[in-house]
C-alpha positions in Angstrom: 1.9 -15.0 -13.0 -0.2 -12.1 -14.4 1.8 -9.9 -17.2 0.9 -6.6 -15.3 1.9 -8.1 -11.9 5.2 -7.0 -10.6 6.8 -8.2 -7.6 9.3 -5.9 -5.6 11.4 -5.9 -2.3 10.2 -3.2 0.0 13.3 -1.0 -0.8 12.1 -0.4 -4.2 8.9 0.9 -3.5 9.2 4.5 -3.6 11.4 4.4 -6.9 8.6 2.1 -8.7 6.0 4.3 -7.5 7.7 7.3 -9.0 8.4 5.4 -12.4 4.8 4.6 -12.7 3.6 8.0 -11.8 6.3 9.2 -14.3 4.5 6.7 -16.9 1.0 8.6 -16.5 -0.5 6.2 -14.0 -2.8 6.9 -11.3 -3.2 4.8 -8.0 -6.5 2.6 -8.2 -5.9 1.0 -4.9 -3.7 -0.5 -2.3 -4.7 -3.6 -0.4 -3.4 -5.8 2.1 -3.7 -9.4 2.6 -2.2 -11.7 5.6 -0.7 -15.0 4.0 0.4 -17.2 7.0 3.0 -14.9 9.0 3.9 -12.3 6.4 1.6 -9.6 4.8 1.4 -8.8 0.9 0.6 -5.4 0.0 -0.8 -5.0 -3.6 -0.6 -1.4 -5.2 -2.9 -1.1 -8.4 -2.0 1.5 -10.9 -4.3 2.8 -14.0 -3.8 4.6 -17.2 -6.7 4.7 -19.4 -7.4 0.8 -20.0 -4.1 -0.3 -18.9 -3.5 -1.6 -15.3 -0.2 -2.1 -13.5 0.2 -4.0 -10.0 2.9 -4.1 -7.7 3.2 -6.7 -4.9 5.5 -6.2 -1.8 5.6 -9.0 0.8 6.8 -8.1 4.2 7.1 -9.4 7.5 5.3 -8.4 10.8 6.9 -5.4 12.4 7.8 -3.8 9.1 7.8 0.0 8.9 6.5 0.6 5.1 7.1 4.1 3.3 4.2 5.9 2.8 3.5 6.8 -1.3 1.3 10.0 -0.4 3.8 12.3 -1.3 3.9 10.6 -4.9 0.1 9.6 -5.1 -1.9 12.2 -2.8 -4.8 10.1 -2.5 -2.9 7.1 -1.1 -3.5 8.7 2.5 -6.9 6.8 2.8 -5.7 3.6 1.7 -2.7 3.8 4.0 -4.7 4.7 6.8 -6.9 1.7 6.0 -4.0 -0.8 5.9 -2.7 0.7 9.4 -5.9 0.4 11.1 -7.2 -2.9 9.9 -3.8 -4.8 9.8 -1.7 -2.8 12.4 0.9 -2.1 9.6 3.2 0.6 10.2 3.1 3.1 7.4 5.7 6.1 7.6 5.2 9.3 6.5 1.3 9.5 5.5 0.4 13.0 4.7 -2.8 12.8 6.3 -2.5 10.5 9.4 -5.6 9.7 11.4 -3.7 8.0 14.4 -5.4 4.9 14.1 -8.8 6.8 14.2 -9.9 6.1 10.4 -12.2 3.1 11.3 -14.2 2.4 14.5 -13.3 -1.0 15.2 -14.4 -3.1 18.2 -10.8 -4.9 18.0 -7.5 -3.2 17.4 -6.0 -4.0 14.0 -8.7 -6.9 13.6 -6.9 -8.4 10.5 -3.3 -8.4 11.9 
């Protein structure tokens, strides 16, 4: 395991995100990966030359809280994850109703 990677439960996501913001970090990226029958969400935060990563593993159909109230720029990553993986993210500040990407197949990576 990487020193800068912390695996947490979904219930702790918002508190961890607030903690990271209060420590002076910014959101660098959020990505999703499907592994077997689960999804991994990897949140990467940066401060100067330091990187912190938070990983959450979820089952299909799980509703994930948005971090866009904490990091406003997160809305783009969250819309992307919704559109490409079909993961429901609740409370996105700027939600595009599944229309951020034009894809031939709905949620192609689900």
